[in-house]
All heavy atoms as an XYZ file, in Angstrom:
930
protein
N     -12.367     -8.762     27.584
C     -11.971     -9.153     26.253
C     -10.580     -8.599     25.981
O     -10.331     -7.420     26.152
C     -12.973     -8.627     25.236
C     -12.616     -8.945     23.815
S     -13.860     -8.221     22.733
C     -14.062     -9.556     21.627
N      -9.664     -9.446     25.549
C      -8.294     -9.034     25.302
C      -8.168     -8.465     23.892
O      -8.621     -9.059     22.924
C      -7.362    -10.231     25.456
C      -5.918     -9.871     25.303
C      -5.024    -11.068     25.562
O      -5.498    -12.151     25.825
N      -3.736    -10.862     25.476
N      -7.567     -7.281     23.778
C      -7.377     -6.655     22.470
C      -6.182     -7.282     21.769
O      -5.207     -7.647     22.390
C      -7.152     -5.158     22.631
N      -6.283     -7.433     20.478
C      -5.185     -7.938     19.669
C      -4.673     -6.808     18.792
O      -5.416     -5.909     18.431
C      -5.648     -9.101     18.792
C      -6.083    -10.301     19.598
C      -6.505    -11.416     18.685
C      -6.953    -12.614     19.511
N      -7.428    -13.697     18.674
N      -3.414     -6.869     18.450
C      -2.827     -5.823     17.607
C      -3.536     -5.785     16.264
O      -3.828     -6.817     15.670
C      -1.338     -6.080     17.406
N      -3.829     -4.584     15.805
C      -4.441     -4.351     14.495
C      -5.786     -5.051     14.336
O      -6.119     -5.541     13.267
C      -3.487     -4.742     13.368
S      -1.995     -3.746     13.346
N      -6.557     -5.132     15.366
C      -7.886     -5.726     15.313
C      -8.852     -4.728     14.692
O      -8.974     -3.602     15.173
C      -8.350     -6.069     16.739
C      -9.720     -6.671     16.905
C      -9.746     -8.079     16.310
C     -10.101     -6.713     18.363
N      -9.558     -5.085     13.587
C     -10.504     -4.136     12.990
C     -11.606     -3.779     13.977
O     -12.028     -4.610     14.760
C     -11.078     -4.901     11.796
C     -10.125     -6.004     11.531
C      -9.466     -6.323     12.860
N     -12.058     -2.543     13.919
C     -13.086     -2.086     14.844
C     -14.490     -2.417     14.377
O     -15.404     -2.445     15.161
C     -12.973     -0.573     15.040
C     -11.699     -0.109     15.740
C     -11.703      1.406     15.827
C     -11.609     -0.712     17.127
N     -14.679     -2.635     13.086
C     -16.007     -2.901     12.579
C     -16.108     -4.339     12.085
O     -15.118     -5.014     11.898
C     -16.336     -1.951     11.425
C     -16.547     -0.533     11.852
C     -15.253      0.259     11.856
O     -14.286     -0.168     11.281
N     -15.259      1.385     12.523
N     -17.365     -4.753     11.842
C     -17.585     -6.078     11.277
C     -17.031     -6.113      9.853
O     -16.830     -5.084      9.216
C     -19.078     -6.390     11.253
O     -19.732     -5.504     10.359
N     -16.812     -7.305      9.339
C     -16.203     -7.457      8.016
C     -17.004     -6.775      6.904
O     -16.429     -6.020      6.119
C     -16.007     -8.928      7.704
C     -15.207     -9.153      6.450
C     -14.905    -10.611      6.219
O     -14.782    -11.359      7.191
O     -14.811    -10.983      5.048
N     -18.355     -6.964      6.793
C     -19.091     -6.270      5.721
C     -19.014     -4.751      5.855
O     -18.838     -4.049      4.867
C     -20.527     -6.762      5.883
C     -20.420     -8.049      6.630
C     -19.212     -7.905      7.508
N     -19.125     -4.250      7.085
C     -19.038     -2.811      7.287
C     -17.666     -2.303      6.882
O     -17.530     -1.277      6.240
C     -19.333     -2.453      8.747
C     -19.243     -0.978      9.019
C     -20.282     -0.143      8.649
C     -18.126     -0.431      9.612
C     -20.207      1.218      8.884
C     -18.053      0.927      9.843
C     -19.089      1.750      9.480
N     -16.614     -3.050      7.244
C     -15.249     -2.646      6.914
C     -15.034     -2.652      5.405
O     -14.376     -1.768      4.872
C     -14.254     -3.581      7.614
C     -12.865     -3.039      7.644
S     -12.835     -1.498      8.580
C     -11.112     -1.195      8.610
N     -15.602     -3.644      4.703
C     -15.490     -3.687      3.242
C     -16.090     -2.424      2.632
O     -15.500     -1.806      1.754
C     -16.190     -4.922      2.688
C     -15.245     -5.970      2.190
C     -15.949     -6.985      1.336
N     -17.216     -7.439      1.870
C     -17.399     -8.559      2.552
N     -16.404     -9.347      2.784
N     -18.585     -8.890      2.987
N     -17.275     -2.034      3.119
C     -17.918     -0.819      2.613
C     -17.079      0.410      2.933
O     -16.956      1.315      2.126
C     -19.320     -0.665      3.197
C     -20.262     -1.713      2.654
O     -20.009     -2.292      1.613
N     -21.330     -1.968      3.381
N     -16.509      0.428      4.115
C     -15.665      1.560      4.513
C     -14.426      1.629      3.624
O     -14.035      2.704      3.187
C     -15.261      1.421      5.969
C     -14.445      2.570      6.448
C     -13.953      2.324      7.852
N     -13.089      3.411      8.187
C     -13.355      4.319      9.093
N     -14.466      4.252      9.770
N     -12.504      5.285      9.343
N     -13.814      0.478      3.345
C     -12.629      0.459      2.487
C     -12.986      0.907      1.071
O     -12.224      1.616      0.432
C     -11.988     -0.929      2.473
C     -11.342     -1.351      3.783
C     -10.837     -2.784      3.683
C     -10.226     -0.413      4.180
N     -14.155      0.514      0.596
C     -14.601      0.967     -0.726
C     -14.775      2.481     -0.724
O     -14.337      3.167     -1.648
C     -15.908      0.274     -1.115
C     -16.508      0.700     -2.447
C     -15.525      0.422     -3.579
C     -17.812     -0.023     -2.689
N     -15.380      3.014      0.327
C     -15.546      4.464      0.427
C     -14.188      5.154      0.480
O     -13.970      6.169     -0.179
C     -16.367      4.819      1.666
N     -13.254      4.587      1.244
C     -11.907      5.152      1.291
C     -11.268      5.117     -0.086
O     -10.597      6.063     -0.495
C     -11.039      4.386      2.290
C     -11.245      4.739      3.754
C     -10.503      3.760      4.636
C     -10.801      6.150      4.037
N     -11.483      4.030     -0.814
C     -10.902      3.905     -2.151
C     -11.467      4.981     -3.067
O     -10.739      5.611     -3.824
C     -11.172      2.520     -2.724
N     -12.771      5.222     -2.988
C     -13.403      6.197     -3.872
C     -13.044      7.628     -3.508
O     -12.842      8.461     -4.383
C     -14.922      6.020     -3.842
C     -15.431      4.717     -4.455
C     -16.933      4.607     -4.262
C     -15.075      4.640     -5.926
N     -12.942      7.927     -2.210
C     -12.731      9.310     -1.800
C     -11.289      9.636     -1.455
O     -10.930     10.799     -1.412
C     -13.644      9.659     -0.616
C     -15.083      9.608     -1.001
C     -15.889      8.568     -0.594
C     -15.629     10.591     -1.811
C     -17.219      8.512     -0.962
C     -16.965     10.543     -2.191
C     -17.757      9.496     -1.767
N     -10.466      8.640     -1.191
C      -9.072      8.905     -0.835
C      -8.106      8.392     -1.895
O      -7.229      9.091     -2.343
C      -8.728      8.254      0.498
S      -9.685      8.936      1.855
N      -8.279      7.151     -2.298
C      -7.328      6.529     -3.206
C      -7.367      7.176     -4.579
O      -6.337      7.582     -5.107
C      -7.616      5.022     -3.339
C      -6.675      4.380     -4.330
C      -7.506      4.345     -1.987
N      -8.546      7.287     -5.180
C      -8.620      7.816     -6.534
C      -8.135      9.261     -6.626
O      -7.335      9.565     -7.504
C     -10.043      7.667     -7.077
C     -10.476      6.214     -7.290
C     -11.904      6.174     -7.819
C      -9.543      5.485     -8.230
N      -8.535     10.162     -5.711
C      -7.992     11.513     -5.819
C      -6.480     11.548     -5.662
O      -5.792     12.276     -6.342
C      -8.674     12.269     -4.678
C      -9.928     11.525     -4.441
C      -9.598     10.080     -4.730
N      -5.935     10.719     -4.763
C      -4.488     10.698     -4.579
C      -3.798     10.131     -5.808
O      -2.755     10.610     -6.210
C      -4.123      9.881     -3.345
C      -4.438     10.571     -2.057
S      -3.892      9.575     -0.692
C      -4.488     10.519      0.650
N      -4.385      9.095     -6.401
C      -3.779      8.503     -7.592
C      -3.786      9.511     -8.723
O      -2.829      9.618     -9.469
C      -4.529      7.235     -7.992
N      -4.847     10.274     -8.845
C      -4.921     11.279     -9.901
C      -3.973     12.431     -9.623
O      -3.441     13.028    -10.545
C      -6.352     11.805    -10.019
S      -7.512     10.542    -10.560
N      -3.760     12.756     -8.353
C      -2.892     13.875     -8.003
C      -1.424     13.467     -7.974
O      -0.567     14.333     -7.955
C      -3.291     14.428     -6.646
N      -1.149     12.178     -7.984
C       0.235     11.717     -7.851
C       1.171     12.306     -8.892
O       2.251     12.756     -8.551
C       0.289     10.192     -7.867
N       0.794     12.357    -10.177
C       1.727     12.930    -11.149
C       2.086     14.383    -10.855
O       3.187     14.807    -11.132
C       0.985     12.788    -12.472
C       0.068     11.638    -12.261
C      -0.360     11.761    -10.821
N       1.171     15.145    -10.260
C       1.469     16.539     -9.941
C       2.487     16.639     -8.813
O       3.252     17.574     -8.751
C       0.187     17.270     -9.561
N       2.504     15.659     -7.887
C       3.447     15.678     -6.768
C       4.734     14.949     -7.109
O       5.675     14.985     -6.357
C       2.808     15.009     -5.555
C       1.663     15.773     -4.975
C       1.272     15.224     -3.625
N       1.220     13.782     -3.583
C       0.119     13.044     -3.632
N      -1.036     13.631     -3.756
N       0.173     11.735     -3.577
N       4.769     14.226     -8.182
C       5.931     13.424     -8.539
C       5.472     12.308     -9.446
O       4.322     12.239     -9.841
N       6.380     11.434     -9.776
C       6.015     10.362    -10.698
C       5.190      9.286    -10.000
O       5.447      8.928     -8.862
C       7.266      9.754    -11.318
C       8.259      9.232    -10.313
C       9.521      8.801    -11.015
C      10.532      8.367     -9.956
N      11.812      8.060    -10.482
N       4.176      8.805    -10.688
C       3.352      7.724    -10.168
C       4.105      6.415    -10.408
O       4.640      6.195    -11.484
C       2.004      7.699    -10.872
N       4.164      5.574     -9.415
C       4.937      4.343     -9.497
C       4.022      3.125     -9.631
O       3.256      2.828     -8.719
C       5.809      4.190     -8.245
C       6.822      5.292     -8.065
C       7.939      5.256     -9.086
O       8.227      4.175     -9.648
O       8.528      6.309     -9.333
N       4.110      2.409    -10.740
C       3.285      1.211    -10.898
C       3.769      0.054    -10.016
O       3.040     -0.896     -9.820
C       3.436      0.867    -12.382
C       4.714      1.495    -12.791
C       4.881      2.712    -11.937
N       4.977      0.157     -9.472
C       5.520     -0.923     -8.645
C       5.193     -0.732     -7.163
O       5.828     -1.320     -6.303
C       7.029     -1.027     -8.842
C       7.768      0.259     -8.513
O       7.126      1.320     -8.466
O       8.987      0.199     -8.303
N       4.174      0.089     -6.893
C       3.765      0.326     -5.516
C       2.361     -0.211     -5.286
O       1.592     -0.386     -6.219
C       3.829      1.816     -5.192
C       5.231      2.382     -5.282
S       5.318      4.111     -4.815
C       5.424      3.946     -3.038
N       2.060     -0.474     -4.041
C       0.744     -0.956     -3.623
C       0.105      0.131     -2.781
O       0.746      0.686     -1.893
C       0.863     -2.243     -2.779
C       1.490     -3.349     -3.589
C      -0.490     -2.656     -2.229
C       1.836     -4.569     -2.764
N      -1.151      0.432     -3.055
C      -1.867      1.401     -2.240
C      -2.559      0.671     -1.108
O      -3.248     -0.321     -1.320
C      -2.884      2.190     -3.068
C      -3.370      3.388     -2.329
C      -2.675      4.572     -2.403
C      -4.486      3.320     -1.528
C      -3.092      5.693     -1.695
C      -4.913      4.426     -0.815
C      -4.216      5.618     -0.902
N      -2.369      1.164      0.101
C      -2.987      0.571      1.289
C      -4.012      1.570      1.807
O      -3.642      2.663      2.230
C      -1.930      0.269      2.371
C      -2.581     -0.346      3.597
C      -0.830     -0.622      1.817
N      -5.309      1.200      1.752
C      -6.323      2.138      2.248
C      -6.224      2.267      3.762
O      -5.809      1.351      4.454
C      -7.640      1.502      1.832
C      -7.333      0.067      1.637
C      -5.883     -0.029      1.248
N      -6.561      3.401      4.258
C      -6.512      3.623      5.695
C      -7.685      3.000      6.404
O      -8.540      2.357      5.804
N      -7.718      3.183      7.687
C      -8.804      2.668      8.501
C      -8.474      2.816      9.972
O      -7.454      3.395     10.341
N      -9.340      2.287     10.804
C      -9.129      2.320     12.248
C      -8.674      0.962     12.730
O      -9.028     -0.062     12.150
C     -10.427      2.705     12.958
C     -10.864      4.121     12.674
C     -12.144      4.476     13.401
O     -12.889      3.557     13.792
O     -12.398      5.671     13.562
N      -7.894      0.976     13.797
C      -7.405     -0.278     14.373
C      -7.158     -0.068     15.858
O      -7.048      1.060     16.328
C      -6.119     -0.718     13.683
N      -7.103     -1.157     16.579
C      -6.687     -1.132     17.981
C      -5.286     -1.708     18.010
O      -5.047     -2.811     17.509
C      -7.631     -1.957     18.874
C      -9.033     -1.347     18.862
C      -7.084     -2.025     20.294
C     -10.058     -2.155     19.626
N      -4.355     -0.951     18.556
C      -2.983     -1.423     18.690
C      -2.632     -1.457     20.168
O      -3.267     -0.817     20.985
C      -1.979     -0.535     17.911
C      -2.253     -0.591     16.420
C      -2.003      0.894     18.401
N      -1.606     -2.208     20.482
C      -1.214     -2.372     21.872
C      -1.694     -3.716     22.374
O      -2.207     -4.532     21.619
N      -1.522     -3.949     23.619
C      -1.929     -5.235     24.172
C      -1.968     -5.191     25.685
O      -1.861     -4.127     26.300
N      -2.103     -6.355     26.260
C      -2.183     -6.443     27.711
C      -1.018     -7.223     28.295
O      -0.945     -7.407     29.498
C      -3.511     -7.118     28.124
O      -3.583     -8.390     27.489
C      -4.701     -6.262     27.722
N      -0.107     -7.685     27.443
C       1.036     -8.455     27.925
C       2.044     -7.597     28.655
O       2.004     -6.363     28.628
N       2.977     -8.260     29.294
C       4.011     -7.567     30.051
C       4.843     -6.683     29.122
O       5.311     -7.123     28.078
C       4.927     -8.589     30.732
C       5.945     -7.964     31.652
C       6.770     -8.995     32.382
O       6.259    -10.107     32.623
O       7.929     -8.689     32.687
N       4.989     -5.434     29.497
C       5.776     -4.495     28.716
C       5.038     -3.900     27.528
O       5.578     -3.047     26.834
N       3.805     -4.337     27.269
C       3.045     -3.811     26.129
C       2.396     -2.488     26.507
O       2.057     -2.251     27.663
C       1.972     -4.805     25.705
N       2.226     -1.633     25.524
C       1.480     -0.404     25.736
C       0.001     -0.760     25.828
O      -0.441     -1.716     25.207
C       1.700      0.546     24.579
C       3.117      1.037     24.483
C       3.257      1.922     23.293
N       3.753      3.206     23.741
C       3.868      4.259     22.966
N       3.484      4.206     21.714
N       4.352      5.378     23.425
N      -0.785      0.006     26.565
C      -2.218     -0.287     26.673
C      -2.901     -0.214     25.303
O      -2.491      0.577     24.452
C      -2.755      0.816     27.586
C      -1.574      1.467     28.196
C      -0.386      1.172     27.342
N      -3.942     -1.018     25.098
C      -4.672     -0.947     23.824
C      -5.234      0.454     23.602
O      -5.717      1.100     24.529
C      -5.807     -1.960     23.991
C      -5.346     -2.867     25.076
C      -4.486     -2.048     25.981
N      -5.156      0.920     22.360
C      -5.691      2.230     22.018
C      -6.111      2.228     20.561
O      -5.594      1.467     19.758
C      -4.671      3.331     22.282
C      -3.435      3.229     21.421
C      -2.292      4.074     21.961
N      -1.118      3.972     21.138
C      -0.280      2.942     21.100
N      -0.499      1.896     21.838
N       0.776      2.957     20.314
N      -7.066      3.100     20.246
C      -7.545      3.254     18.872
C      -6.629      4.200     18.121
O      -6.247      5.241     18.652
C      -8.930      3.884     18.863
C     -10.028      2.935     18.734
C     -11.335      3.697     18.783
N     -12.181      2.904     19.638
C     -13.428      2.624     19.370
N     -14.020      3.145     18.325
N     -14.120      1.853     20.154
N      -6.316      3.820     16.895
C      -5.556      4.715     16.036
C      -6.240      4.779     14.679
O      -7.005      3.887     14.317
C      -4.080      4.278     15.854
C      -3.996      2.919     15.142
C      -3.354      4.250     17.177
C      -2.626      2.601     14.616
N      -5.970      5.836     13.954
C      -6.449      5.983     12.582
C      -5.209      5.989     11.694
O      -4.291      6.779     11.913
C      -7.257      7.286     12.396
C      -7.636      7.477     10.936
C      -8.490      7.258     13.280
N      -5.186      5.085     10.746
C      -4.076      5.003      9.799
C      -4.544      5.631      8.501
O      -5.561      5.226      7.936
C      -3.646      3.542      9.572
C      -2.514      3.462      8.570
C      -3.259      2.889     10.893
N      -3.814      6.635      8.045
C      -4.173      7.285      6.782
C      -3.751      6.395      5.620
O      -2.830      5.594      5.747
C      -3.494      8.643      6.680
C      -4.009      9.622      7.716
C      -3.453     10.992      7.533
N      -2.003     10.945      7.346
C      -1.226     12.002      7.353
N      -1.729     13.183      7.540
N       0.074     11.890      7.173
N      -4.388      6.527      4.473
C      -3.997      5.745      3.299
C      -2.547      6.049      2.916
O      -2.062      7.163      3.122
C      -4.947      6.232      2.202
C      -6.097      6.843      2.929
C      -5.539      7.391      4.201
N      -1.856      5.038      2.404
C      -0.477      5.235      1.972
C      -0.126      4.239      0.881
O      -0.833      3.265      0.665
C       0.503      5.095      3.151
C       0.523      3.728      3.767
C       1.461      2.787      3.375
C      -0.385      3.374      4.749
C       1.485      1.526      3.942
C      -0.370      2.114      5.327
C       0.569      1.185      4.916
N       0.958      4.513      0.187
C       1.483      3.611     -0.834
C       2.840      3.115     -0.364
O       3.583      3.837      0.294
C       1.622      4.328     -2.171
N       3.170      1.875     -0.706
C       4.448      1.294     -0.323
C       4.934      0.415     -1.470
O       4.121     -0.142     -2.220
C       4.333      0.507      1.004
C       5.708      0.174      1.558
C       3.457     -0.726      0.838
C       5.691     -0.214      3.027
N       6.234      0.311     -1.629
C       6.792     -0.523     -2.689
C       6.348     -1.974     -2.530
O       6.212     -2.474     -1.416
C       8.322     -0.470     -2.673
C       8.873      0.841     -3.206
O       8.093      1.641     -3.750
O      10.085      1.050     -3.087
N       6.150     -2.648     -3.656
C       5.765     -4.065     -3.633
C       6.883     -4.941     -3.082
O       6.629     -5.938     -2.439
C       5.429     -4.552     -5.036
C       4.145     -4.029     -5.587
C       3.866     -4.633     -6.965
N       2.674     -4.051     -7.518
C       1.448     -4.511     -7.293
N       1.275     -5.574     -6.544
N       0.407     -3.914     -7.824
N       8.120     -4.565     -3.384
C       9.273     -5.364     -2.940
C      10.299     -4.442     -2.292
O      10.312     -3.232     -2.527
C       9.928     -6.131     -4.118
C       8.971     -7.141     -4.708
C      10.416     -5.184     -5.186
N      11.163     -5.037     -1.486
C      12.223     -4.277     -0.847
C      13.219     -3.779     -1.894
O      13.292     -4.307     -2.988
C      12.989     -5.157      0.163
C      12.138     -5.717      1.268
C      11.512     -7.063      0.934
O      11.608     -7.522     -0.211
O      10.923     -7.652      1.838
N      14.007     -2.793     -1.516
C      15.053     -2.273     -2.399
C      16.178     -3.310     -2.450
O      16.693     -3.734     -1.424
C      15.597     -0.931     -1.868
C      16.748     -0.434     -2.737
C      14.479      0.093     -1.787
N      16.541     -3.703     -3.655
C      17.598     -4.710     -3.818
C      18.973     -4.046     -3.810
O      19.111     -2.833     -3.997
C      17.413     -5.460     -5.137
O      17.656     -4.578     -6.223
N      19.999     -4.863     -3.609
C      21.375     -4.369     -3.674
C      21.656     -3.741     -5.034
O      22.297     -2.692     -5.123
C      22.367     -5.511     -3.422
C      22.494     -5.833     -1.957
O      22.682     -4.952     -1.125
N      22.393     -7.104     -1.624
N      21.178     -4.382     -6.113
C      21.415     -3.860     -7.460
C      20.770     -2.487     -7.635
O      21.385     -1.577     -8.203
C      20.888     -4.836     -8.503
N      19.550     -2.315     -7.154
C      18.857     -1.023     -7.268
C      19.566      0.038     -6.436
O      19.740      1.174     -6.869
C      17.395     -1.170     -6.838
C      16.610      0.107     -6.900
C      16.216      0.464     -8.312
N      15.286      1.581     -8.280
C      15.391      2.644     -9.040
N      16.345      2.731     -9.931
N      14.521      3.618     -8.936
N      19.999     -0.327     -5.222
C      20.693      0.635     -4.373
C      22.022      1.036     -5.004
O      22.445      2.186     -4.896
C      20.916      0.070     -2.964
C      21.322      1.117     -1.964
C      20.378      1.925     -1.358
C      22.658      1.310     -1.637
C      20.753      2.902     -0.448
C      23.044      2.279     -0.732
C      22.084      3.078     -0.125
N      22.668      0.103     -5.705
C      23.946      0.417     -6.362
C      23.747      1.430     -7.492
O      24.659      2.185     -7.802
C      24.620     -0.834     -6.891
C      26.005     -0.503     -7.471
C      26.739     -1.704     -7.935
N      27.530     -2.235     -6.839
C      28.183     -3.381     -6.898
N      28.111     -4.125     -7.978
N      28.887     -3.785     -5.876
N      22.558      1.455     -8.106
C      22.275      2.480     -9.121
C      22.374      3.872     -8.497
O      22.833      4.817     -9.138
C      20.885      2.296     -9.724
C      20.742      1.067    -10.587
C      19.326      0.882    -11.075
O      18.606      1.897    -11.283
O      18.911     -0.274    -11.248
N      21.930      3.970     -7.252
C      22.000      5.232     -6.511
C      23.413      5.493     -6.000
O      23.923      6.600     -6.093
C      21.002      5.196     -5.343
C      21.289      6.174     -4.253
C      21.101      7.529     -4.453
C      21.750      5.743     -3.017
C      21.368      8.436     -3.439
C      22.016      6.642     -2.007
C      21.827      7.993     -2.213
N      24.049      4.464     -5.439
C      25.380      4.595     -4.838
C      26.320      3.564     -5.459
O      26.361      2.420     -5.023
C      25.291      4.381     -3.331
C      26.640      4.464     -2.630
O      27.655      4.781     -3.290
O      26.676      4.211     -1.413
N      27.066      3.950     -6.480
C      27.963      3.011     -7.163
C      29.027      2.390     -6.257
O      29.614      1.367     -6.603
C      28.617      3.855     -8.264
C      27.701      5.014     -8.459
C      27.061      5.261     -7.126
N      29.261      2.970     -5.077
C      30.259      2.405     -4.159
C      29.670      1.339     -3.232
O      30.397      0.739     -2.454
C      30.906      3.515     -3.300
O      29.912      4.084     -2.444
C      31.522      4.589     -4.183
N      28.349      1.123     -3.309
C      27.694      0.125     -2.443
C      28.230     -1.265     -2.755
O      28.222     -1.705     -3.898
C      26.174      0.169     -2.639
C      25.435     -0.885     -1.883
N      25.423     -0.933     -0.514
C      24.705     -1.946     -2.307
C      24.707     -1.969     -0.121
N      24.253     -2.599     -1.200
N      28.729     -1.953     -1.741
C      29.284     -3.292     -1.909
C      28.369     -4.330     -1.268
O      27.744     -4.070     -0.240
C      30.672     -3.366     -1.286
C      31.680     -2.467     -1.981
C      33.071     -2.581     -1.372
O      33.265     -3.420     -0.459
O      33.953     -1.826     -1.802
N      28.323     -5.514     -1.887
C      27.541     -6.635     -1.373
C      28.165     -7.916     -1.905
O      28.928     -7.890     -2.876
C      26.060     -6.510     -1.766
C      25.834     -6.294     -3.238
C      25.733     -7.360     -4.108
C      25.728     -5.009     -3.752
C      25.522     -7.163     -5.462
C      25.520     -4.795     -5.093
C      25.413     -5.874     -5.955
N      27.865     -9.061     -1.292
C      28.469    -10.328     -1.721
C      28.089    -10.698     -3.157
O      26.996    -10.376     -3.629
C      27.898    -11.350     -0.741
C      27.406    -10.564      0.417
C      27.026     -9.219     -0.116
N      28.971    -11.380     -3.820
C      28.734    -11.854     -5.176
C      27.466    -12.706     -5.209
O      27.256    -13.559     -4.345
C      29.936    -12.687     -5.653
C      29.889    -13.161     -7.096
C      29.868    -11.975     -8.046
C      31.078    -14.057     -7.394
N      26.607    -12.460     -6.170
C      25.362    -13.217     -6.306
C      24.211    -12.671     -5.481
O      23.128    -13.246     -5.471
N      24.414    -11.560     -4.774
C      23.365    -11.014     -3.912
C      22.711     -9.771     -4.523
O      22.186     -8.929     -3.810
C      23.940    -10.687     -2.536
N      22.725     -9.682     -5.844
C      22.158     -8.515     -6.514
C      20.675     -8.321     -6.212
O      20.193     -7.202     -6.067
C      22.353     -8.617     -8.043
C      23.782     -8.517     -8.500
C      24.566     -9.827     -8.355
O      23.952    -10.878     -8.053
O      25.780     -9.784     -8.529
N      19.923     -9.421     -6.150
C      18.473     -9.333     -5.948
C      18.058     -9.471     -4.493
O      16.864     -9.518     -4.186
C      17.771    -10.400     -6.794
C      17.947    -10.133     -8.276
O      18.032     -8.954     -8.660
O      18.010    -11.100     -9.049
N      19.015     -9.510     -3.583
C      18.743     -9.616     -2.149
C      18.459     -8.211     -1.616
O      19.084     -7.246     -2.058
C      19.964    -10.242     -1.423
C      19.785    -10.227      0.082
C      20.211    -11.647     -1.932
N      17.509     -8.073     -0.679
C      17.242     -6.737     -0.124
C      18.501     -6.125      0.490
O      19.294     -6.812      1.133
C      16.183     -6.999      0.952
C      15.496     -8.241      0.498
C      16.575     -9.069     -0.154
N      18.660     -4.834      0.268
C      19.827     -4.128      0.784
C      19.763     -4.053      2.312
O      18.695     -3.867      2.888
C      19.946     -2.718      0.153
C      18.832     -1.809      0.598
C      21.285     -2.089      0.455
N      20.906     -4.263      2.958
C      21.017     -4.165      4.421
C      22.313     -3.440      4.745
O      23.187     -3.290      3.900
C      21.005     -5.553      5.110
C      19.676     -6.257      4.908
C      22.159     -6.425      4.618
N      22.431     -3.008      5.990
C      23.671     -2.405      6.448
C      23.913     -0.997      5.937
O      25.056     -0.563      5.856
N      22.851     -0.273      5.589
C      23.023      1.119      5.189
C      22.486      1.997      6.309
O      21.593      1.602      7.058
C      22.317      1.450      3.849
C      22.913      0.654      2.715
C      20.835      1.234      3.932
N      23.041      3.180      6.432
C      22.623      4.096      7.487
C      21.255      4.697      7.167
O      20.789      4.664      6.023
C      23.654      5.223      7.638
O      23.636      6.052      6.480
N      20.636      5.277      8.197
C      19.363      5.953      7.998
C      19.547      7.104      7.015
O      18.692      7.352      6.165
C      18.832      6.470      9.344
C      17.531      7.203      9.224
C      16.281      6.655      9.226
C      17.357      8.612      9.041
N      15.331      7.647      9.060
C      15.972      8.855      8.952
C      18.223      9.685      8.954
C      15.444     10.122      8.782
C      17.684     10.956      8.776
C      16.315     11.162      8.695
N      20.673      7.793      7.119
C      20.960      8.913      6.218
C      21.036      8.434      4.773
O      20.474      9.063      3.869
C      22.282      9.602      6.625
O      22.174     10.006      7.993
C      22.567     10.811      5.760
N      21.732      7.309      4.535
C      21.843      6.766      3.178
C      20.475      6.302      2.673
O      20.137      6.507      1.506
C      22.843      5.619      3.140
N      19.691      5.673      3.544
C      18.357      5.212      3.148
C      17.463      6.398      2.785
O      16.720      6.350      1.803
C      17.732      4.390      4.269
N      17.541      7.470      3.566
C      16.757      8.670      3.279
C      17.199      9.301      1.964
O      16.359      9.699      1.145
C      16.882      9.689      4.432
O      16.420      9.069      5.633
C      16.077     10.939      4.157
N      18.507      9.368      1.740
C      19.023      9.931      0.487
C      18.573      9.087     -0.702
O      18.205      9.629     -1.750
C      20.551     10.019      0.541
N      18.576      7.761     -0.552
C      18.089      6.879     -1.616
C      16.619      7.172     -1.905
O      16.206      7.273     -3.055
C      18.262      5.409     -1.245
C      17.518      4.516     -2.213
C      18.091      4.154     -3.415
C      16.218      4.087     -1.938
C      17.395      3.381     -4.334
C      15.511      3.318     -2.850
C      16.109      2.964     -4.033
O      15.406      2.206     -4.944
N      15.810      7.280     -0.846
C      14.376      7.523     -1.022
C      14.138      8.833     -1.770
O      13.304      8.892     -2.680
C      13.674      7.541      0.331
N      14.869      9.875     -1.436
C      14.739     11.156     -2.135
C      15.141     10.981     -3.596
O      14.455     11.448     -4.504
C      15.588     12.246     -1.442
C      15.663     13.499     -2.290
C      15.020     12.562     -0.063
N      16.247     10.291     -3.844
C      16.725     10.017     -5.201
C      15.666      9.278     -6.010
O      15.453      9.556     -7.188
C      18.018      9.212     -5.122
C      18.543      8.733     -6.438
C      19.298      9.443     -7.335
C      18.379      7.431     -7.005
N      19.604      8.663     -8.411
C      19.054      7.416     -8.233
C      17.721      6.277     -6.577
C      19.093      6.299     -9.052
C      17.769      5.159     -7.380
C      18.438      5.169     -8.606
N      14.964      8.323     -5.361
C      13.951      7.517     -6.039
C      12.605      8.251     -6.130
O      11.651      7.711     -6.699
C      13.783      6.187     -5.311
N      12.509      9.451     -5.550
C      11.256     10.206     -5.589
C      10.233      9.687     -4.593
O       9.026      9.842     -4.787
N      10.709      9.091     -3.499
C       9.814      8.524     -2.484
C      10.257      9.005     -1.128
O      11.054      9.923     -1.006
C       9.867      6.994     -2.581
C       9.435      6.478     -3.943
C       9.559      4.989     -4.036
C       9.172      4.532     -5.433
N       9.261      3.102     -5.583
N       9.751      8.365     -0.077
C      10.173      8.663      1.289
C      10.164      7.388      2.086
O       9.546      6.392      1.687
C       9.287      9.711      1.937
C       7.861      9.229      2.169
C       7.052     10.301      2.889
N       5.703      9.872      3.115
C       5.307      9.083      4.124
N       6.170      8.643      4.990
N       4.044      8.742      4.244
N      10.853      7.384      3.212
C      10.858      6.200      4.071
C       9.516      6.078      4.783
O       8.900      7.085      5.117
C      11.983      6.306      5.105
C      13.401      6.309      4.557
C      14.399      6.439      5.710
C      13.695      5.056      3.752
N       9.058      4.841      5.033
C       7.812      4.690      5.798
C       8.040      5.121      7.244
O       9.147      5.067      7.752
C       7.508      3.192      5.705
C       8.784      2.548      5.323
C       9.617      3.580      4.634
N       6.966      5.572      7.880
C       7.085      6.000      9.271
C       6.367      5.045     10.169
O       5.573      4.243      9.750
C       6.498      7.410      9.466
O       5.141      7.410      9.028
C       7.279      8.442      8.712
């Protein structure tokens, strides 16, 4: 049987129950603790954790393996040029591209923006 990337390990009903349990024991405590660690962001989506098989059998692919992904939150939308300019007034972009996702910034600038916004870059 060939493994596919991010293939759930359990059946769908079992996974639903597991996600509900994760929501009750991981999501809610983190959501309640969020204000103590920083500001809670309504423009973020919480992604419950779970198990998955990653990798594949194709040429150059890493062998399939089980991983555990911890719950995390991520912004609903990418950072726009206009939002990045709030952080860095010298940020330049083409006319009319205010709502386009920001590109062409260094990792250092992206990290500094994330700290400024009270967040961190995804890993």
